[in-house]
C-alpha positions as CSV (number, residue, x, y, z in Angstrom):
1,X,-8.9,4.0,8.3
2,X,-10.8,7.0,7.1
3,X,-13.6,6.0,9.5
4,X,-13.9,6.1,12.8
5,X,-17.2,3.1,13.1
6,X,-16.9,-0.2,10.8
7,X,-19.3,-3.2,11.3
8,X,-18.7,-5.6,10.2
9,X,-21.5,-8.6,9.6
10,X,-20.7,-12.6,9.0
11,X,-22.7,-14.9,8.2
12,X,-21.9,-18.9,8.0
13,X,-23.5,-22.7,6.9
14,X,-23.3,-24.9,3.4
15,X,-23.5,-22.3,-0.2
16,X,-22.1,-22.0,-3.6
17,X,-20.4,-19.9,-5.8
18,X,-20.9,-20.5,-9.2
19,X,-18.2,-18.1,-11.1
20,X,-17.4,-19.1,-14.9
21,X,-13.8,-17.5,-15.2
22,X,-11.1,-15.8,-13.2
23,X,-11.0,-12.8,-15.1
24,X,-8.1,-9.8,-14.6
25,X,-7.9,-7.9,-11.7
26,X,-9.0,-3.9,-12.6
27,X,-7.8,-0.5,-12.8
28,X,-8.5,0.6,-9.7
29,X,-8.6,4.6,-11.4
30,X,-9.4,7.1,-8.1
31,X,-11.2,4.4,-5.4
32,X,-9.5,4.6,-2.7
33,X,-10.2,1.8,0.2
34,X,-8.6,1.4,3.1
35,X,-5.8,-1.6,3.0
36,X,-6.4,-2.3,6.6
37,X,-10.2,-2.3,5.8
38,X,-9.5,-5.6,2.7
39,X,-6.9,-6.9,5.7
40,X,-9.9,-7.2,8.3
41,X,-12.4,-8.7,6.3
42,X,-9.7,-10.9,4.7
43,X,-8.7,-12.8,7.8
44,X,-13.3,-12.6,8.6
45,X,-13.6,-15.2,5.6
46,X,-9.8,-17.0,5.6
47,X,-11.7,-20.1,7.2
48,X,-13.4,-20.8,4.2
49,X,-10.9,-20.5,1.4
50,X,-9.8,-24.2,0.5
51,X,-5.9,-24.5,0.1
52,X,-6.2,-28.6,-1.1
53,X,-9.5,-27.8,-4.1
54,X,-8.7,-27.3,-8.0
55,X,-11.7,-25.2,-8.6
56,X,-10.6,-21.7,-8.8
57,X,-14.6,-21.3,-7.3
58,X,-13.0,-22.5,-4.2
59,X,-9.8,-21.7,-4.3
60,X,-10.2,-17.2,-3.8
61,X,-12.7,-15.7,-2.8
62,X,-15.1,-13.3,-4.1
63,X,-15.2,-9.5,-3.7
64,X,-18.8,-7.5,-4.3
65,X,-18.3,-3.7,-5.1
66,X,-21.0,-1.5,-4.8
67,X,-21.3,2.9,-4.1
68,X,-20.6,3.0,-0.5
69,X,-20.3,-1.4,0.2
70,X,-17.9,-3.5,0.1
71,X,-18.8,-7.6,0.6
72,X,-16.5,-10.6,0.2
73,X,-17.6,-14.2,0.3
74,X,-16.1,-17.4,-0.1
75,X,-16.5,-21.1,0.5
76,X,-14.8,-24.3,0.8
77,X,-18.1,-26.5,-0.6
78,X,-18.8,-26.6,2.5
79,X,-18.7,-23.7,4.7
80,X,-19.8,-19.9,3.5
81,X,-18.0,-16.9,5.2
82,X,-19.6,-14.0,3.9
83,X,-18.7,-10.1,5.8
84,X,-19.6,-6.4,4.2
85,X,-18.5,-3.3,5.6
86,X,-19.0,0.5,4.6
87,X,-16.4,1.7,1.5
88,X,-15.9,4.7,-0.5
89,X,-18.6,6.2,-3.0
90,X,-18.0,6.8,-6.1
91,X,-17.3,4.3,-8.8
92,X,-15.7,1.2,-8.2
93,X,-14.0,-0.1,-10.6
94,X,-15.5,-3.9,-10.8
95,X,-19.1,-4.5,-9.5
96,X,-17.1,-7.9,-8.6
97,X,-14.5,-10.2,-9.4
98,X,-13.2,-13.1,-7.6
99,X,-10.1,-13.1,-6.5
100,X,-6.9,-16.4,-5.7
101,X,-5.9,-16.8,-3.2
102,X,-2.6,-16.3,-4.2
103,X,-3.0,-13.1,-4.9
104,X,-5.6,-12.4,-1.7
105,X,-2.4,-13.5,0.2
106,X,0.2,-11.1,-1.6
107,X,-2.8,-8.1,0.1
108,X,-2.6,-9.9,3.7
109,X,1.4,-9.3,4.1
110,X,1.1,-5.8,3.4
111,X,1.3,-4.4,7.0
112,X,0.8,-0.5,7.9
113,X,4.2,0.8,7.7
114,X,5.4,-1.0,4.9
115,X,2.7,0.8,2.7
116,X,4.2,3.7,4.5
117,X,7.6,2.6,3.6
118,X,7.4,2.8,0.1
119,X,5.5,5.4,-0.5
120,X,7.6,7.5,2.2
121,X,10.7,6.6,1.0
122,X,10.0,6.5,-2.3
123,X,9.3,10.5,-1.7
124,X,12.7,10.5,0.1
125,X,14.6,9.1,-2.7
126,X,13.4,11.8,-5.0
127,X,13.8,14.2,-2.7
128,X,17.3,13.5,-2.2
129,X,17.5,13.2,-7.0
130,X,16.0,16.8,-6.4
131,X,19.2,18.6,-4.2
132,X,21.5,16.7,-6.4
133,X,20.2,18.4,-9.8
134,X,20.1,21.0,-7.8
135,X,16.9,21.9,-8.6
136,X,16.5,23.4,-4.7
137,X,18.9,24.4,-2.2
138,X,18.3,22.7,0.6
139,X,16.4,19.8,2.1
140,X,15.0,22.1,4.5
141,X,13.4,24.1,1.0
142,X,11.9,20.4,-0.1
143,X,10.0,20.2,3.2
144,X,8.2,22.7,3.2
145,X,7.3,22.0,0.2
146,X,5.6,18.7,1.1
147,X,4.4,20.8,4.4
148,X,2.0,23.6,2.1
149,X,1.7,22.1,-1.7
150,X,1.8,18.3,-0.4
151,X,-0.5,18.3,2.6
152,X,2.2,16.4,4.8
153,X,1.7,16.6,8.5
154,X,3.3,19.6,10.1
155,X,4.0,17.9,13.3
156,X,6.7,15.0,11.3
157,X,8.0,18.1,10.0
158,X,8.3,16.8,6.2
159,X,9.4,13.7,5.0
160,X,13.1,14.7,5.1
161,X,12.9,15.4,8.4
162,X,10.6,12.8,9.7
163,X,13.2,10.1,7.7
164,X,16.1,11.2,10.4
165,X,14.0,9.2,12.8
166,X,14.4,5.5,10.8
167,X,18.1,6.5,9.6
168,X,19.4,7.4,6.2
169,X,21.4,3.9,6.4
170,X,18.1,2.0,6.8
171,X,15.9,3.7,4.1
172,X,19.2,3.5,1.4
173,X,19.7,-0.2,2.5
174,X,15.7,-0.6,2.0
175,X,15.4,1.4,-1.2
176,X,18.2,-0.7,-2.6
177,X,16.7,-3.9,-1.8
178,X,13.5,-3.1,-3.6
179,X,16.1,-1.4,-7.0
180,X,17.8,-4.8,-7.2
181,X,13.6,-6.7,-6.5
182,X,11.8,-4.2,-8.9
183,X,14.1,-2.6,-11.5
184,X,14.7,1.2,-11.9
185,X,12.3,3.3,-10.9
186,X,13.8,2.3,-7.4
187,X,17.1,3.3,-8.2
188,X,19.1,4.6,-5.6
189,X,20.5,8.2,-5.4
190,X,24.1,9.3,-5.1
191,X,23.2,11.4,-2.6
192,X,21.1,9.1,0.0
193,X,24.0,6.3,-0.9
194,X,27.1,8.9,0.4
195,X,24.3,10.2,3.8
196,X,23.4,6.5,4.8
197,X,27.8,5.8,4.7
198,X,28.7,8.7,6.3
199,X,26.1,8.8,9.0
200,X,24.3,12.2,7.9
201,X,20.9,13.5,8.8
202,X,19.0,14.1,5.9
203,X,17.1,17.2,7.0
204,X,21.1,18.8,6.7
205,X,21.3,17.8,3.3
206,X,22.0,20.6,1.0
207,X,22.9,20.6,-3.2
208,X,26.3,21.8,-4.2
209,X,25.8,24.4,-6.4
210,X,28.3,27.0,-6.7
211,X,27.3,30.3,-7.1
């Protein structure tokens, strides 16, 4: 999370939310709100989100975004919970939206590790495909590209080097599971599968190029 300080203000009391419709969740564009902050704020208002009332305005939370601030409010018709915190500047994707409880539960279940693994396991899988296609010679070449071109943390050594701290087998198994769940965009690389089966090191992979 890019901020060192987050101040949350909580208020309680009976209140009602008057909302007419439940709109679709819009695209976020370049607006980036730290997941950990959003999860923390949801946790603060969760007690006021009813699980039984069919009225959608009581079965969710109202999220308001303005440049530099986020506010989340929820009520079960008897209690009102509201939190505010600093947020990114720039143009938010919406001013206010009602998020249903089931959607909020999806946000809550993601951990920092799962977000990290989805990003980096995908990168490692694609790097293996690049080696398969002969577009790079060594895994270390790709690590250097990620370090210099994408700002990957140098102390991590690059995605392939970092991947060996997780293990090729674990990475392959997770990518294969996401392939079953989400389709072809998560199709595992053949090279990744072979490396996992052999217990090999990702950072030692080389392209099969005959000169």
